N, C-alpha and C positions, 0 to 999 in steps of 0.2 A: 592629665591630672598632675598637679604639683606634688613633689615629694613632701612627706610629712604634713599634708594638708589636713585641716580640721573640718569635720562635718558634725553638725548638731541636729538631732531629731527631737521635735517637740510634740508630745502626745497629750492632748487635753481631753480628759474624760469627765464624766459627771461627778466622780468621786475624787480622783487624783489627777494632778497635772505633773507630768514627768518630762525630764529632759536628759538625754544621753549625748555625750560628746565623744567622738572617735578621732583617732589620728590615723591617717591613711599613709602607709609606708610602702616603698618599693624596695624589694630585696635586690641583691646583686644579680640574681638570676632573672630579674624582671617580674617576679611574682608579686602579687599584691597582698598586703597584710593589713587587716582592719583591727585596730586595737582600741577598745572602748576604755577611755581614761577618766571619764567623769560621768556621774549620775546624780541627779537631784530630783526631789519630789516634794509636793506640798498638797494640802487639801484644796480642791477646786472651789472657787467662789465665783458667783456670777455667771454660771454656765450649767445647764441641765438638759439632758436628753438631746444633745447636739445643738442647742440653741443658746445664744447669748441672752441673759436676762438682766445683767447689770454690767455695763462695759467697764466701769471703774474697778469693780471687784475682780473681773477677769484679768484686766491689765495688771492688777496687783499680784494675782496668782502667777502669771507668766513672769513678771519681774522677779518674784521671789526665787523661782527655779533657775532663772538666768544668773542671778547674783550668786546663788549657792554653787552653781556649776563653775562659774568664773573663779570663785575663791578656791574651789577644789583643784582646778587645773592651772591656775595662775595666769590665765590668758583671757582676753576679751572674746565674747561670742558675738559676731557681727550679723550672722544670718542663720536661719533654721529651715529645715524641712518639717512641715507640720501636717499632722493627720486631721482629717475631717470625717465626721459621721453625723448621723441624725435621720429622723424619719422622713425628712424631705429629700434625701438622696435617692435617686432612681437610676435604674440601669435598663438599657434597651439595645437590642441588636439592630443596627442601621446599615444600610447599603449605599454605596456610591458607585456610579457608572460613568465611564468616559469612553470616547472613541480613541483608539490608538493613533497617535499623531504622525508617526513616520510613514512615508510612502511604502516602505518595504514591510510594514507591520511589526517591526521589532519593538519590544517594550523597553522603555528606558525609565530612568529615575523620575523624569519630568512627568511621565504618564502616571506613575504611582502617586506623585505629589498631587496631581490634579484629581485623581480618584479620591484621595483622602480629603481634599478640599471640598468635594461635593458632599461628603458625609456631614460636614458642618451645616449644610443648607437644608438637611432633612429636618422635619418638624420635631421640635421639643416643646413641652408645655410653656405657656406664657410665663414670663418672669423667672424662667430658669436659665442657669448658666452652665455650660459644659465644663466639667472638671477634668475628665479624661476621655480621649479617643484612643482605643486600643485595637489596632488591626488584628484580626484573627486569621482570615484566609482570603485569597484572591481567586477569582474565577476568570478564565480567559476563554471567551466564546462559550463552548459547551463543556470545556474541561474545568472541573471544580476542585476545590480543596488544595490550591497551590499555595505554598509558603512564600516563595520568592519568585515572582514572574519575570524579573529582569533578564533580558536576553531571549525570552520566548517570543513567538510571533502570533499575531492574531488581529482581530478587527475591533473587539469589544473587551474592555477591562472592567471588572467589577470587584470592589472590595467589600468585605463584610467586617464591620468593626463594632466593638462593644462601646457604647457611648454612655458615660456616667455623668449625671448632671445633678444640680441642686438649686434650690431657690436662691436667686441672686441676692436678695436683701439679707438673707441669713448668712450667706458666704461673705458678703461685704462687711457685715458686722463683725464676723469672726476674724477676718484678715485685718480689719482696722484695729482691733484690739492688739494683735501681734505687732503691727507697725508702731503703735503708740508706745511700745516699750523701747523703741529705738532699734530693734532688730529688723533686718530685711527678711522677706519671705522668699526662699529659693523656689519652693514648689509646695502645692497643696495636694495631699495624697489621701484617697479614700482609705480609711484606717484598716479595713480588712485586707486590702491589697498590700498594705505595708506589712501587716502581720504575716501574710502569706510568704513574704520574702524570706523570713527567718524560721518558719515552722514547716515549710514544705521544701522538698528537693525536686530536682528536675524530673526524675523518674516518676514520682507521684503525679506531677502535673501532666506528664505525657499519658500515663495510664488512665487517669480520671480520679479526681479527689475533691473533697470539699473541706475548706478551712472554715472553722466555726469559732468565732470569738464571743464568748459569753461574758459580756461586760456588766457594769453596774446598773445601767438603765436601758441598754439596748443590746440585743443579740444580733451579730452581723455574720453573714456567710458569703463565701465566694466559691464557685464551682469551676474547676479547671479540667480541660481535656485537650489532648494533643499539644500540651505545653502552653495553652492560652486560656485566659479567663473567658468563660462562656455565659456566666450568670452570676449576679450578685443580689443580695437582699438585705433588708433591715427588718428586725422584729422589735416593736416598741416595748419589750419586756426583758428585764434583766435580773440580776441577783438581788437588787434592792427591793424588787417586788416580793421575793420570797421572805425577806426580812420584814417587810410591812405586813404581810399575811401573818407571820408569827407574832408580831407585836399586837395585832388585833386578837388573835386566838389566845394569847397568854395574858392579855390586858397588861402589857408591860411597856417599857420605853423602847424606842428603836435601838438604843445602845445595848440594852439587855438582850433583845431579840437577835441582834447581830452576833453577840457572843455565844448565845445558845446555838445558833445556826452553825457557827464555826467549830464549836467544841463538841456538840452532841448530834449534829446533822448527819444523816446517812440515807442512802436510797436502798439499803439492804434491810428492808422491814422484816424479812423472814428471820433475821438474826436477833430481833428484839423480843425479849420475854414480856409476857403480860404484866409481870410484877416490876418491871424496870420503870422507875420514876425519876423525875428531875425536880429538884428543889431550886427555885429561882434565887433564893437567898444565897446559894453557893456562888452565884455569879453577879449578884447585885446587892447593894446596900439599900436601895429604894424600892425594889420590886420583891414580891413574895408570892408564894403559892406553890403547890406540888402538882405536877402534871405528868401524865403517862408519857413515856418516851415514844411509844407507838403513836399516840395522839399528835405529838409534836412533829414527828417525821412524816405522819400522814399529811399534815399541812404543807410541809416541804414538797412531798411527792406530788401533791395536787397541782402546785404551781409549775413544777418541772414538767409534769405531763402536758400542761397547756403549752409551754414553750416548745416542747418537742412535737406537739401536734402542728404548730405553725411551721416548724422546720420541715416536717414531713410534707406539708402542703407545698412548700417552696420547692422541694425536690421533685414533687410530682409535676409542678408547673414547668420545671426545667426538663421533664421527662427523664430524670436520673434516679428516681427512687429505687433502691436496690441494685443500681447499675454502675456503681463507681468501684472499679477493682481495687484502687488504693484507699477506699473507704473515706472516713471522716477523721480530721485531726482537730481536737478540741484545744482551745487556749482561752486566756482571760481568767479573771478572778473567780467567776462563777463556775469554772470547770474544776475547781478544787474540791467540790462536794464529793465526799467518799462514795465510791461505787457508781459514780456517774458514767464511767466508761462502759461498764456492764449494762447499765440501764439504757444507754444510747444504742448499744448494739441490738438490743431487743426491739427498741422502738423504730429504728431506722433500717434494720435488716442489712447492716453493712459492718465491715471492720471499723473499729474505733480505737484511737489512741490519743494520748496527750501530746501537745506540741510545745516543746520548750525552745527558746531561742538558740540558734546556732549560726555559724558562719563567720565568727569573729573570735578574737582572743581578748581576755580581760582578767584583771586581778580582783575585780569587784564581784564577790560571791553572790551578792544580793540579786544580781541581774539574771541568774539562772532560775527564773521564776515565771510562771504562766502570766503574771500581771505585766511583764515587760516585753511581751511579743511585739506589740505595736511600735513602741519607741525604738526597739532594736531593729525592727524591720525598716523603719525610716532611715536608719543609718545605712543599711544595705541598699535601699532604694536610691538614696542620695549618692552613694558611692558609684553605683552603676551609671547614673545620670552624668556625673562629673567626669567619669572615665570615658564614656562614649561621646561626650560633647553635645548631647541632645537630650531633650526631655523624655524620660523613659515612658511615662504615662501619657505624654502629649497633652499636657494641661493647655487649655485653649488660650490662656493669657500669654503663653510663650509660643504658641503654635505658629502664629504669623511670622515671628522673627525667625523661627527655625525653618519655616517654609521658604522664606526669601533667601536665607543665608547659608543653609546647610543642605545642599542637594542630595548628599549621600546618606542622610541620617536613617531613612527607613530601611535601606539595605542592611545597615548595621543592626537594626532592630530584629530582623528576621534571624532565627536560629540556623 
């Protein structure tokens, strides 16, 4: 990696589009320092629930954050690492098997390359494109759970890898909008994996943990164990659904409902007295009416309960309900709801904490916020890619070039 290299992360959500720019420095001792020097955001247009609905509007949103960031740092931004999410993103554990090529049975990098290559040939749904291939473990003959099999001997090598893919048309529309701004796309990263880079530490990933990003339109989760991602999911419900429920229940505008949610929302219904009321006129010039605070927060709790019912089902599908020693780390704007941590502990039967971005230095105070986990995670993801010289998540668009030209990349990937 070059000294003082710039890395930009672009996080496009249904509500906000954010861009962070970091300068990567090497100290005299050789240590790496990541300093976030620029941050910009704007309201997202032309994009909802992970889908492009108006290319021109989305291009405009991306251009705005690029221009703002360039003015802030005084340098052009030529390329970005971008996050992707959406209901069309799916995750599946696939396997690839090869016979070991050397006569003496010693496993080399070429055997690992071929095993990974066979993972690509396993079935994915029609019209889907692979976003990431993330090797988890290798099996050599009857010995299972090997992290790095290079140098071992055997007859048969098997790799188990998490394959994350999405609908080709939706991904192409998304990437085309980025390219139309004039910026190159370094890599496309599933947003919950990006967020996990900056809210989880290595020990948590080793013990077993779930990162949970409660976004505006989608709730995303990733489960880690033994240092590797073993399961990911999308739930098509987010904080905007809570706001919509409130708007219906209060017969108010979305804007007023959002303010009420932020100012008066809580999941600690036991602390609310029967006489506690909220006058909408206090927060709006156009809406009126007096409503019980218990009634308002009952609406909030009902939708949150639905979200956590989905999360519980996903944990059970992964056979990890109540079984993650490092618990759950919540992030995203939806995680700001008061007393959500206590509520989540009861519903998921696990330790729960809030995940704020870490792993870098910055003088921008605003960035220490649950809303910025994904965009900060993209910086860390990109830094690791550029430092190692290969694609960290093994995006299939770059995989073939890596496969042909970087024989040692997978050995570097293993801890």
